[in-house]
C-alpha positions, 0 to 999 in steps of 0.5 A: 500500500502507498499513501498519498496526500491529495488535493482538489482544484479547490485546495481541499487536501485529503489522504488516499491509500493505493496498492501502488503508484500505477493503481493511483494513476489508473483510479484518477484517470477513471475518475474513481478518486474524488474529494470528500469535501466537494466531490471533484474528481480532478485530484492530484498528489500534493507535496507531503513529507516522507514517512521515516520511522525512528529505526528500522524500515517501514512496513507496508501494513495497515491496522484497521480498528473498529470505530470508537463512539465519539465523545461529542456528537458530530456537528449536526449529529450526523457524519457527512455523507462525503466522509461516509462514502470516502470511508466506505471506498477506503474499506473496499480498497483495503479489503480488495488489496490487502491480506486480512490477518485478524488479531495477529496484526501486530505479530505479522507486522513485526514479522514483515518488518523483520524480513521474516514474512513477505512484504505486503499490505495487511490489515487486522486488529491489535490491542492498544498495547500492541499498537504502542509497541509497534510504534515504539519499535519504529514499525509503520502502520496506520489506524483507519476508522472502520464504519460498521457494514450497515453504515458503509 
């Protein structure tokens, strides 16, 4: 998986995750990547800082966590449709392009980082302590809010 910072013509910036650079280019050409704020399909990559782990190498890993109920309700009490649609598309892409490793996420991410398993995109679950341990060891991963299927 590759992470890009994206921008629309109205200068709205947002993140995107893709299998590879060619996958990004193909999706943009097919107008499948849209701005979650204004819906524009004229999306380009924005300048972004490189992700450099504190030590070791970056793992192509993604951690999917169930959403936590918000402490405060969203403005207006409802998640905007554009955000819901973007999260739904993200979930589809992750499920299509990555391996689900379930509760073994932290162990598999560590194995990939150490070269003991094939480098590939993975997703699954971990405890807060496991996530903190991965971060402390410089193993790159991302937490993505996961909408329940009934909401996506």
